[in-house]
C-alpha positions in Angstrom: 116.0 69.6 138.2 114.8 73.2 138.5 116.4 75.9 136.5 116.6 79.2 138.3 117.1 82.2 136.1 117.7 85.8 137.1 117.6 88.9 134.9 121.1 89.7 133.7 121.4 93.3 132.4 124.4 92.1 130.4 122.1 90.1 128.2 120.7 93.3 126.7 124.2 94.6 126.1 125.5 91.4 124.6 122.4 91.2 122.4 122.9 94.8 121.2 126.6 94.1 120.4 125.8 90.9 118.5 123.0 92.6 116.6 125.3 95.4 115.6 127.9 93.0 114.2 125.2 91.0 112.3 123.8 94.3 110.9 127.2 95.4 109.7 127.8 92.1 108.0 124.3 92.4 106.4 125.1 95.9 105.1 128.5 94.9 103.8 127.7 91.5 102.2 124.0 91.8 101.6 124.5 94.8 99.3 126.4 92.5 96.9 123.8 89.8 96.9 120.4 91.5 97.6 121.0 95.1 96.5 122.1 98.1 98.3 118.7 99.6 99.1 117.4 96.4 100.6 120.5 96.0 102.7 120.3 99.6 103.8 116.6 99.2 104.7 117.4 96.1 106.8 120.4 97.9 108.4 118.4 101.1 109.2 115.5 99.3 110.6 117.8 97.1 112.7 119.6 100.2 114.1 116.2 101.8 114.9 115.3 98.6 116.8 118.5 98.7 118.7 118.0 102.3 119.7 114.5 101.5 120.7 115.7 98.6 122.9 118.3 100.9 124.5 115.7 103.5 125.4 113.3 100.9 126.6 115.9 99.3 128.9 116.8 102.7 130.4 113.1 103.6 130.8 112.4 100.3 132.7 115.5 100.7 134.9 114.4 104.3 135.8 110.8 103.3 136.4 111.3 100.0 138.3 113.7 100.6 141.1 113.8 99.7 144.8 114.1 103.4 145.7 111.1 104.3 143.7 110.5 105.9 140.3 113.0 108.5 139.1 110.3 110.7 137.6 112.7 113.2 136.0 114.6 110.5 134.2 111.4 108.7 133.1 109.8 111.9 131.8 113.1 112.8 130.0 113.4 109.4 128.4 109.8 109.4 127.3 110.1 112.9 125.9 113.0 111.7 123.7 111.8 108.2 122.9 108.2 108.7 121.8 108.3 111.7 119.6 111.8 111.5 118.1 112.2 107.7 117.8 108.7 107.2 116.4 109.0 110.1 114.0 112.2 108.4 112.7 110.2 105.2 112.4 107.5 107.0 110.3 110.1 108.3 107.9 111.7 104.9 107.6 108.4 103.3 106.7 107.3 106.0 104.2 110.6 106.1 102.3 109.7 104.9 98.8 113.0 103.2 98.1 112.7 100.8 101.1 110.6 97.7 100.6 108.5 96.4 103.5 110.1 92.9 103.8 113.7 94.1 104.5 112.2 96.7 106.9 110.3 94.0 108.8 113.5 91.8 109.0 115.4 94.7 110.3 112.8 95.6 113.0 112.8 91.9 114.0 116.6 91.6 114.0 117.0 92.3 117.8 114.3 89.8 118.6 115.8 87.2 116.3 119.2 87.6 118.0 117.6 87.3 121.5 115.8 84.1 120.6 118.9 82.6 119.0 121.1 83.5 122.0 118.5 82.0 124.4 118.2 78.8 122.3 122.0 78.5 122.1 122.3 78.8 125.9 119.6 76.2 126.3 121.2 73.8 123.8 124.6 74.2 125.3 123.3 73.9 128.9 125.0 77.0 129.9 122.3 78.0 132.4 122.6 74.6 134.2 126.4 75.1 134.6 126.0 78.6 135.9 123.3 77.7 138.4 125.3 74.6 139.6 128.5 76.7 140.0 126.6 79.4 142.0 125.1 76.8 144.3 128.6 75.4 145.0 130.1 78.8 145.5 132.2 78.7 142.4 132.3 82.0 140.5 
């Protein structure tokens, strides 16, 4: 049995939505259990990671296209992403009230959600069902 997978741009959107919900829960309930500043650090780093993924997704879609590279869009996205986003990263890291561990967890939150979504799809055999339905012509 061969699994065929194709890139689904909705995966990034679903990952961002799930990460946003998880981060809101962490901010709301984590502040009661772990302290407000640790929860705020995790939330802020997670939001930074989500914005970084959004910019990276747009940058890849503008650079890798069948029609060729959209140079204006790529330069514009790079002009926003690199100086502004990484300046925000610097200020997140050097903020004295944020500890490193919650920041690292926040930066990793998008990747953790992606891995858990992929493992969930593999365990529930959702990819097999989708590929079998497509081969039969069922939508």
